[in-house]
C-alpha positions in Angstrom: -90.7 -23.3 -110.7 -88.9 -24.7 -106.9 -91.0 -27.0 -105.0 -90.0 -27.8 -101.6 -91.4 -30.9 -99.8 -90.7 -33.8 -97.1 -92.1 -36.9 -96.9 -91.6 -39.4 -93.9 -91.0 -43.0 -94.4 -94.6 -43.7 -92.6 -96.2 -41.5 -95.3 -94.0 -43.2 -98.2 -94.8 -46.7 -96.7 -98.7 -46.1 -96.2 -98.9 -44.9 -99.9 -97.5 -48.3 -101.0 -99.2 -50.1 -98.7 -102.5 -48.8 -99.4 -102.3 -49.8 -102.9 -99.8 -52.7 -103.3 -102.9 -55.0 -103.8 -103.4 -53.7 -107.2 -100.1 -55.2 -108.0 -99.2 -58.4 -109.7 -97.1 -59.5 -107.2 -100.2 -59.1 -104.2 -101.7 -61.1 -106.7 -100.1 -63.8 -107.4 -99.3 -64.4 -104.0 -103.3 -64.3 -103.1 -103.3 -67.0 -106.1 -100.5 -69.1 -104.7 -101.5 -68.7 -100.7 -104.9 -70.1 -101.9 -103.5 -73.1 -103.6 -101.4 -73.6 -100.7 -104.5 -73.8 -98.6 -106.5 -75.7 -100.6 -103.8 -78.5 -101.3 -102.8 -78.4 -97.3 -106.9 -79.3 -96.9 -106.3 -81.7 -100.0 -104.2 -84.0 -98.3 -105.6 -83.5 -94.8 -108.3 -85.5 -96.4 -106.3 -87.8 -98.6 -104.0 -89.2 -95.4 -106.2 -88.7 -92.1 -108.2 -90.7 -90.9 -109.2 -89.0 -88.2 -112.6 -86.6 -89.1 -111.1 -83.7 -85.9 -107.7 -83.4 -88.1 -109.7 -82.6 -91.2 -112.2 -80.4 -90.0 -109.9 -78.7 -87.7 -107.3 -78.2 -90.9 -110.7 -76.7 -92.6 -111.6 -74.2 -89.9 -108.3 -73.5 -90.1 -108.2 -72.8 -93.5 -111.0 -70.6 -94.0 -109.8 -68.1 -91.5 -106.7 -68.2 -93.0 -108.5 -67.1 -95.9 -110.7 -64.6 -94.2 -107.6 -63.1 -92.6 -105.0 -63.3 -95.2 -105.0 -59.6 -96.7 -105.2 -58.1 -93.5 -101.9 -60.3 -92.7 -100.3 -59.9 -95.8 -100.5 -56.5 -95.8 -99.0 -56.3 -91.8 -96.3 -58.6 -93.9 -96.1 -56.0 -96.5 -96.0 -52.7 -94.1 -93.4 -54.0 -92.2 -91.2 -55.4 -95.1 -91.3 -51.8 -96.6 -90.2 -50.4 -93.2 -87.8 -52.9 -93.3 -86.7 -51.6 -96.7 -86.8 -48.3 -96.6 -84.6 -48.1 -93.0 -81.4 -49.3 -95.6 -79.3 -46.1 -95.7 -79.4 -46.1 -99.4 -83.6 -44.5 -98.6 -82.3 -42.0 -96.6 -82.4 -39.3 -99.2 -85.7 -39.8 -100.0 -86.9 -38.8 -96.2 -84.8 -34.9 -96.4 -86.0 -31.7 -96.8 -86.5 -31.9 -100.7 -85.7 -28.9 -103.3 -87.2 -29.5 -106.6 -86.0 -27.4 -109.6 -87.1 -27.1 -113.3 -84.2 -27.1 -115.2 -83.7 -26.8 -119.1 -82.6 -30.6 -119.6 -84.9 -31.5 -116.3 -85.9 -32.1 -113.4 -82.8 -31.1 -110.4 -83.6 -32.7 -107.6 -81.3 -31.6 -104.2 -81.3 -32.6 -100.6 -78.9 -32.1 -97.7 -77.5 -36.0 -98.1 -77.3 -35.0 -102.7 -78.1 -33.3 -105.6 -79.4 -35.5 -108.6 -80.7 -33.9 -112.2 -83.0 -36.1 -113.6 -82.8 -35.9 -117.6 -86.4 -35.8 -119.4 -85.4 -39.3 -120.7 -84.9 -40.6 -117.8 -88.7 -39.8 -116.3 -90.7 -43.2 -116.7 -94.0 -42.8 -115.8 -95.9 -40.1 -113.9 -99.0 -40.7 -111.7 -101.5 -38.9 -110.1 -102.4 -40.9 -106.8 -104.5 -39.8 -104.0 -103.0 -36.4 -103.4 -99.4 -37.3 -104.5 -97.4 -37.2 -107.8 -95.4 -40.2 -108.3 -92.6 -40.3 -110.6 -90.4 -43.5 -111.5 -87.2 -42.9 -113.3 -85.3 -45.0 -115.8 -82.8 -45.6 -112.4 -85.4 -46.8 -109.9 -84.9 -43.6 -107.9 -88.6 -43.3 -108.0 -90.2 -39.3 -106.6 -93.3 -39.3 -104.3 -94.2 -35.6 -104.0 -97.0 -34.5 -102.2 -99.6 -31.9 -103.8 -100.0 -29.8 -100.8 -96.4 -29.0 -101.9 -97.6 -27.1 -104.4 -99.4 -23.4 -103.6 -102.3 -23.9 -105.5 -104.0 -25.9 -108.3 -102.5 -24.3 -111.0 -98.9 -24.9 -110.3 -99.8 -28.5 -109.7 -101.3 -28.4 -113.0 -98.4 -26.1 -114.1 -95.9 -28.9 -113.2 -97.6 -31.7 -114.4 -98.0 -30.0 -118.1 -94.4 -28.8 -118.1 -93.0 -33.1 -117.5 -95.5 -34.1 -119.7 -94.7 -31.9 -122.7 -90.8 -32.3 -122.1 -91.3 -35.9 -121.8 -94.6 -37.2 -123.9 -95.4 -39.1 -121.4 -99.1 -39.8 -120.1 -100.5 -38.9 -116.9 -101.9 -42.0 -115.3 -104.2 -42.8 -112.6 -103.8 -45.9 -111.3 -100.8 -47.6 -109.1 -98.3 -49.6 -111.5 -99.6 -52.9 -111.5 -95.9 -54.3 -112.1 -94.3 -52.1 -108.5 -91.5 -53.6 -106.5 -89.1 -52.3 -104.6 -85.5 -54.6 -104.2 
């Protein structure tokens, strides 16, 4: 079986940005942000003798709490765009041919050819309209489901991977996921 697909940088960033709120790093960042804002209000309450400063700090912190998710998602999207602009990720955005071989998956692009043995596939996810495969080498594969001719081909693809790797298909974004 041969699968031809290509994803764009924006498509990959959008996929991760849409699901980043499910990760541990995002939740720790929200907790840290909330803790910092409450410490700031507490510090201003103790130090400031002027009620105007106290009131303005409380209003500023409340506004920050309301808009922090939108702001953090904007920053994450900007950071992912920067990360994926590095040369090491250029291979992700090339037209790709994915072929099953006896030992695993053969991934061909105009820039490289890689073989992922069945043992190197870590986890497989079926999220939205994508098949997301994590590997031991952190070369994660994002395969759009529209690359398959029909749903039978998609099911066949997933069944081959699960049979050869003994992995279970997950439907939730990985909570420990991060790009470096």
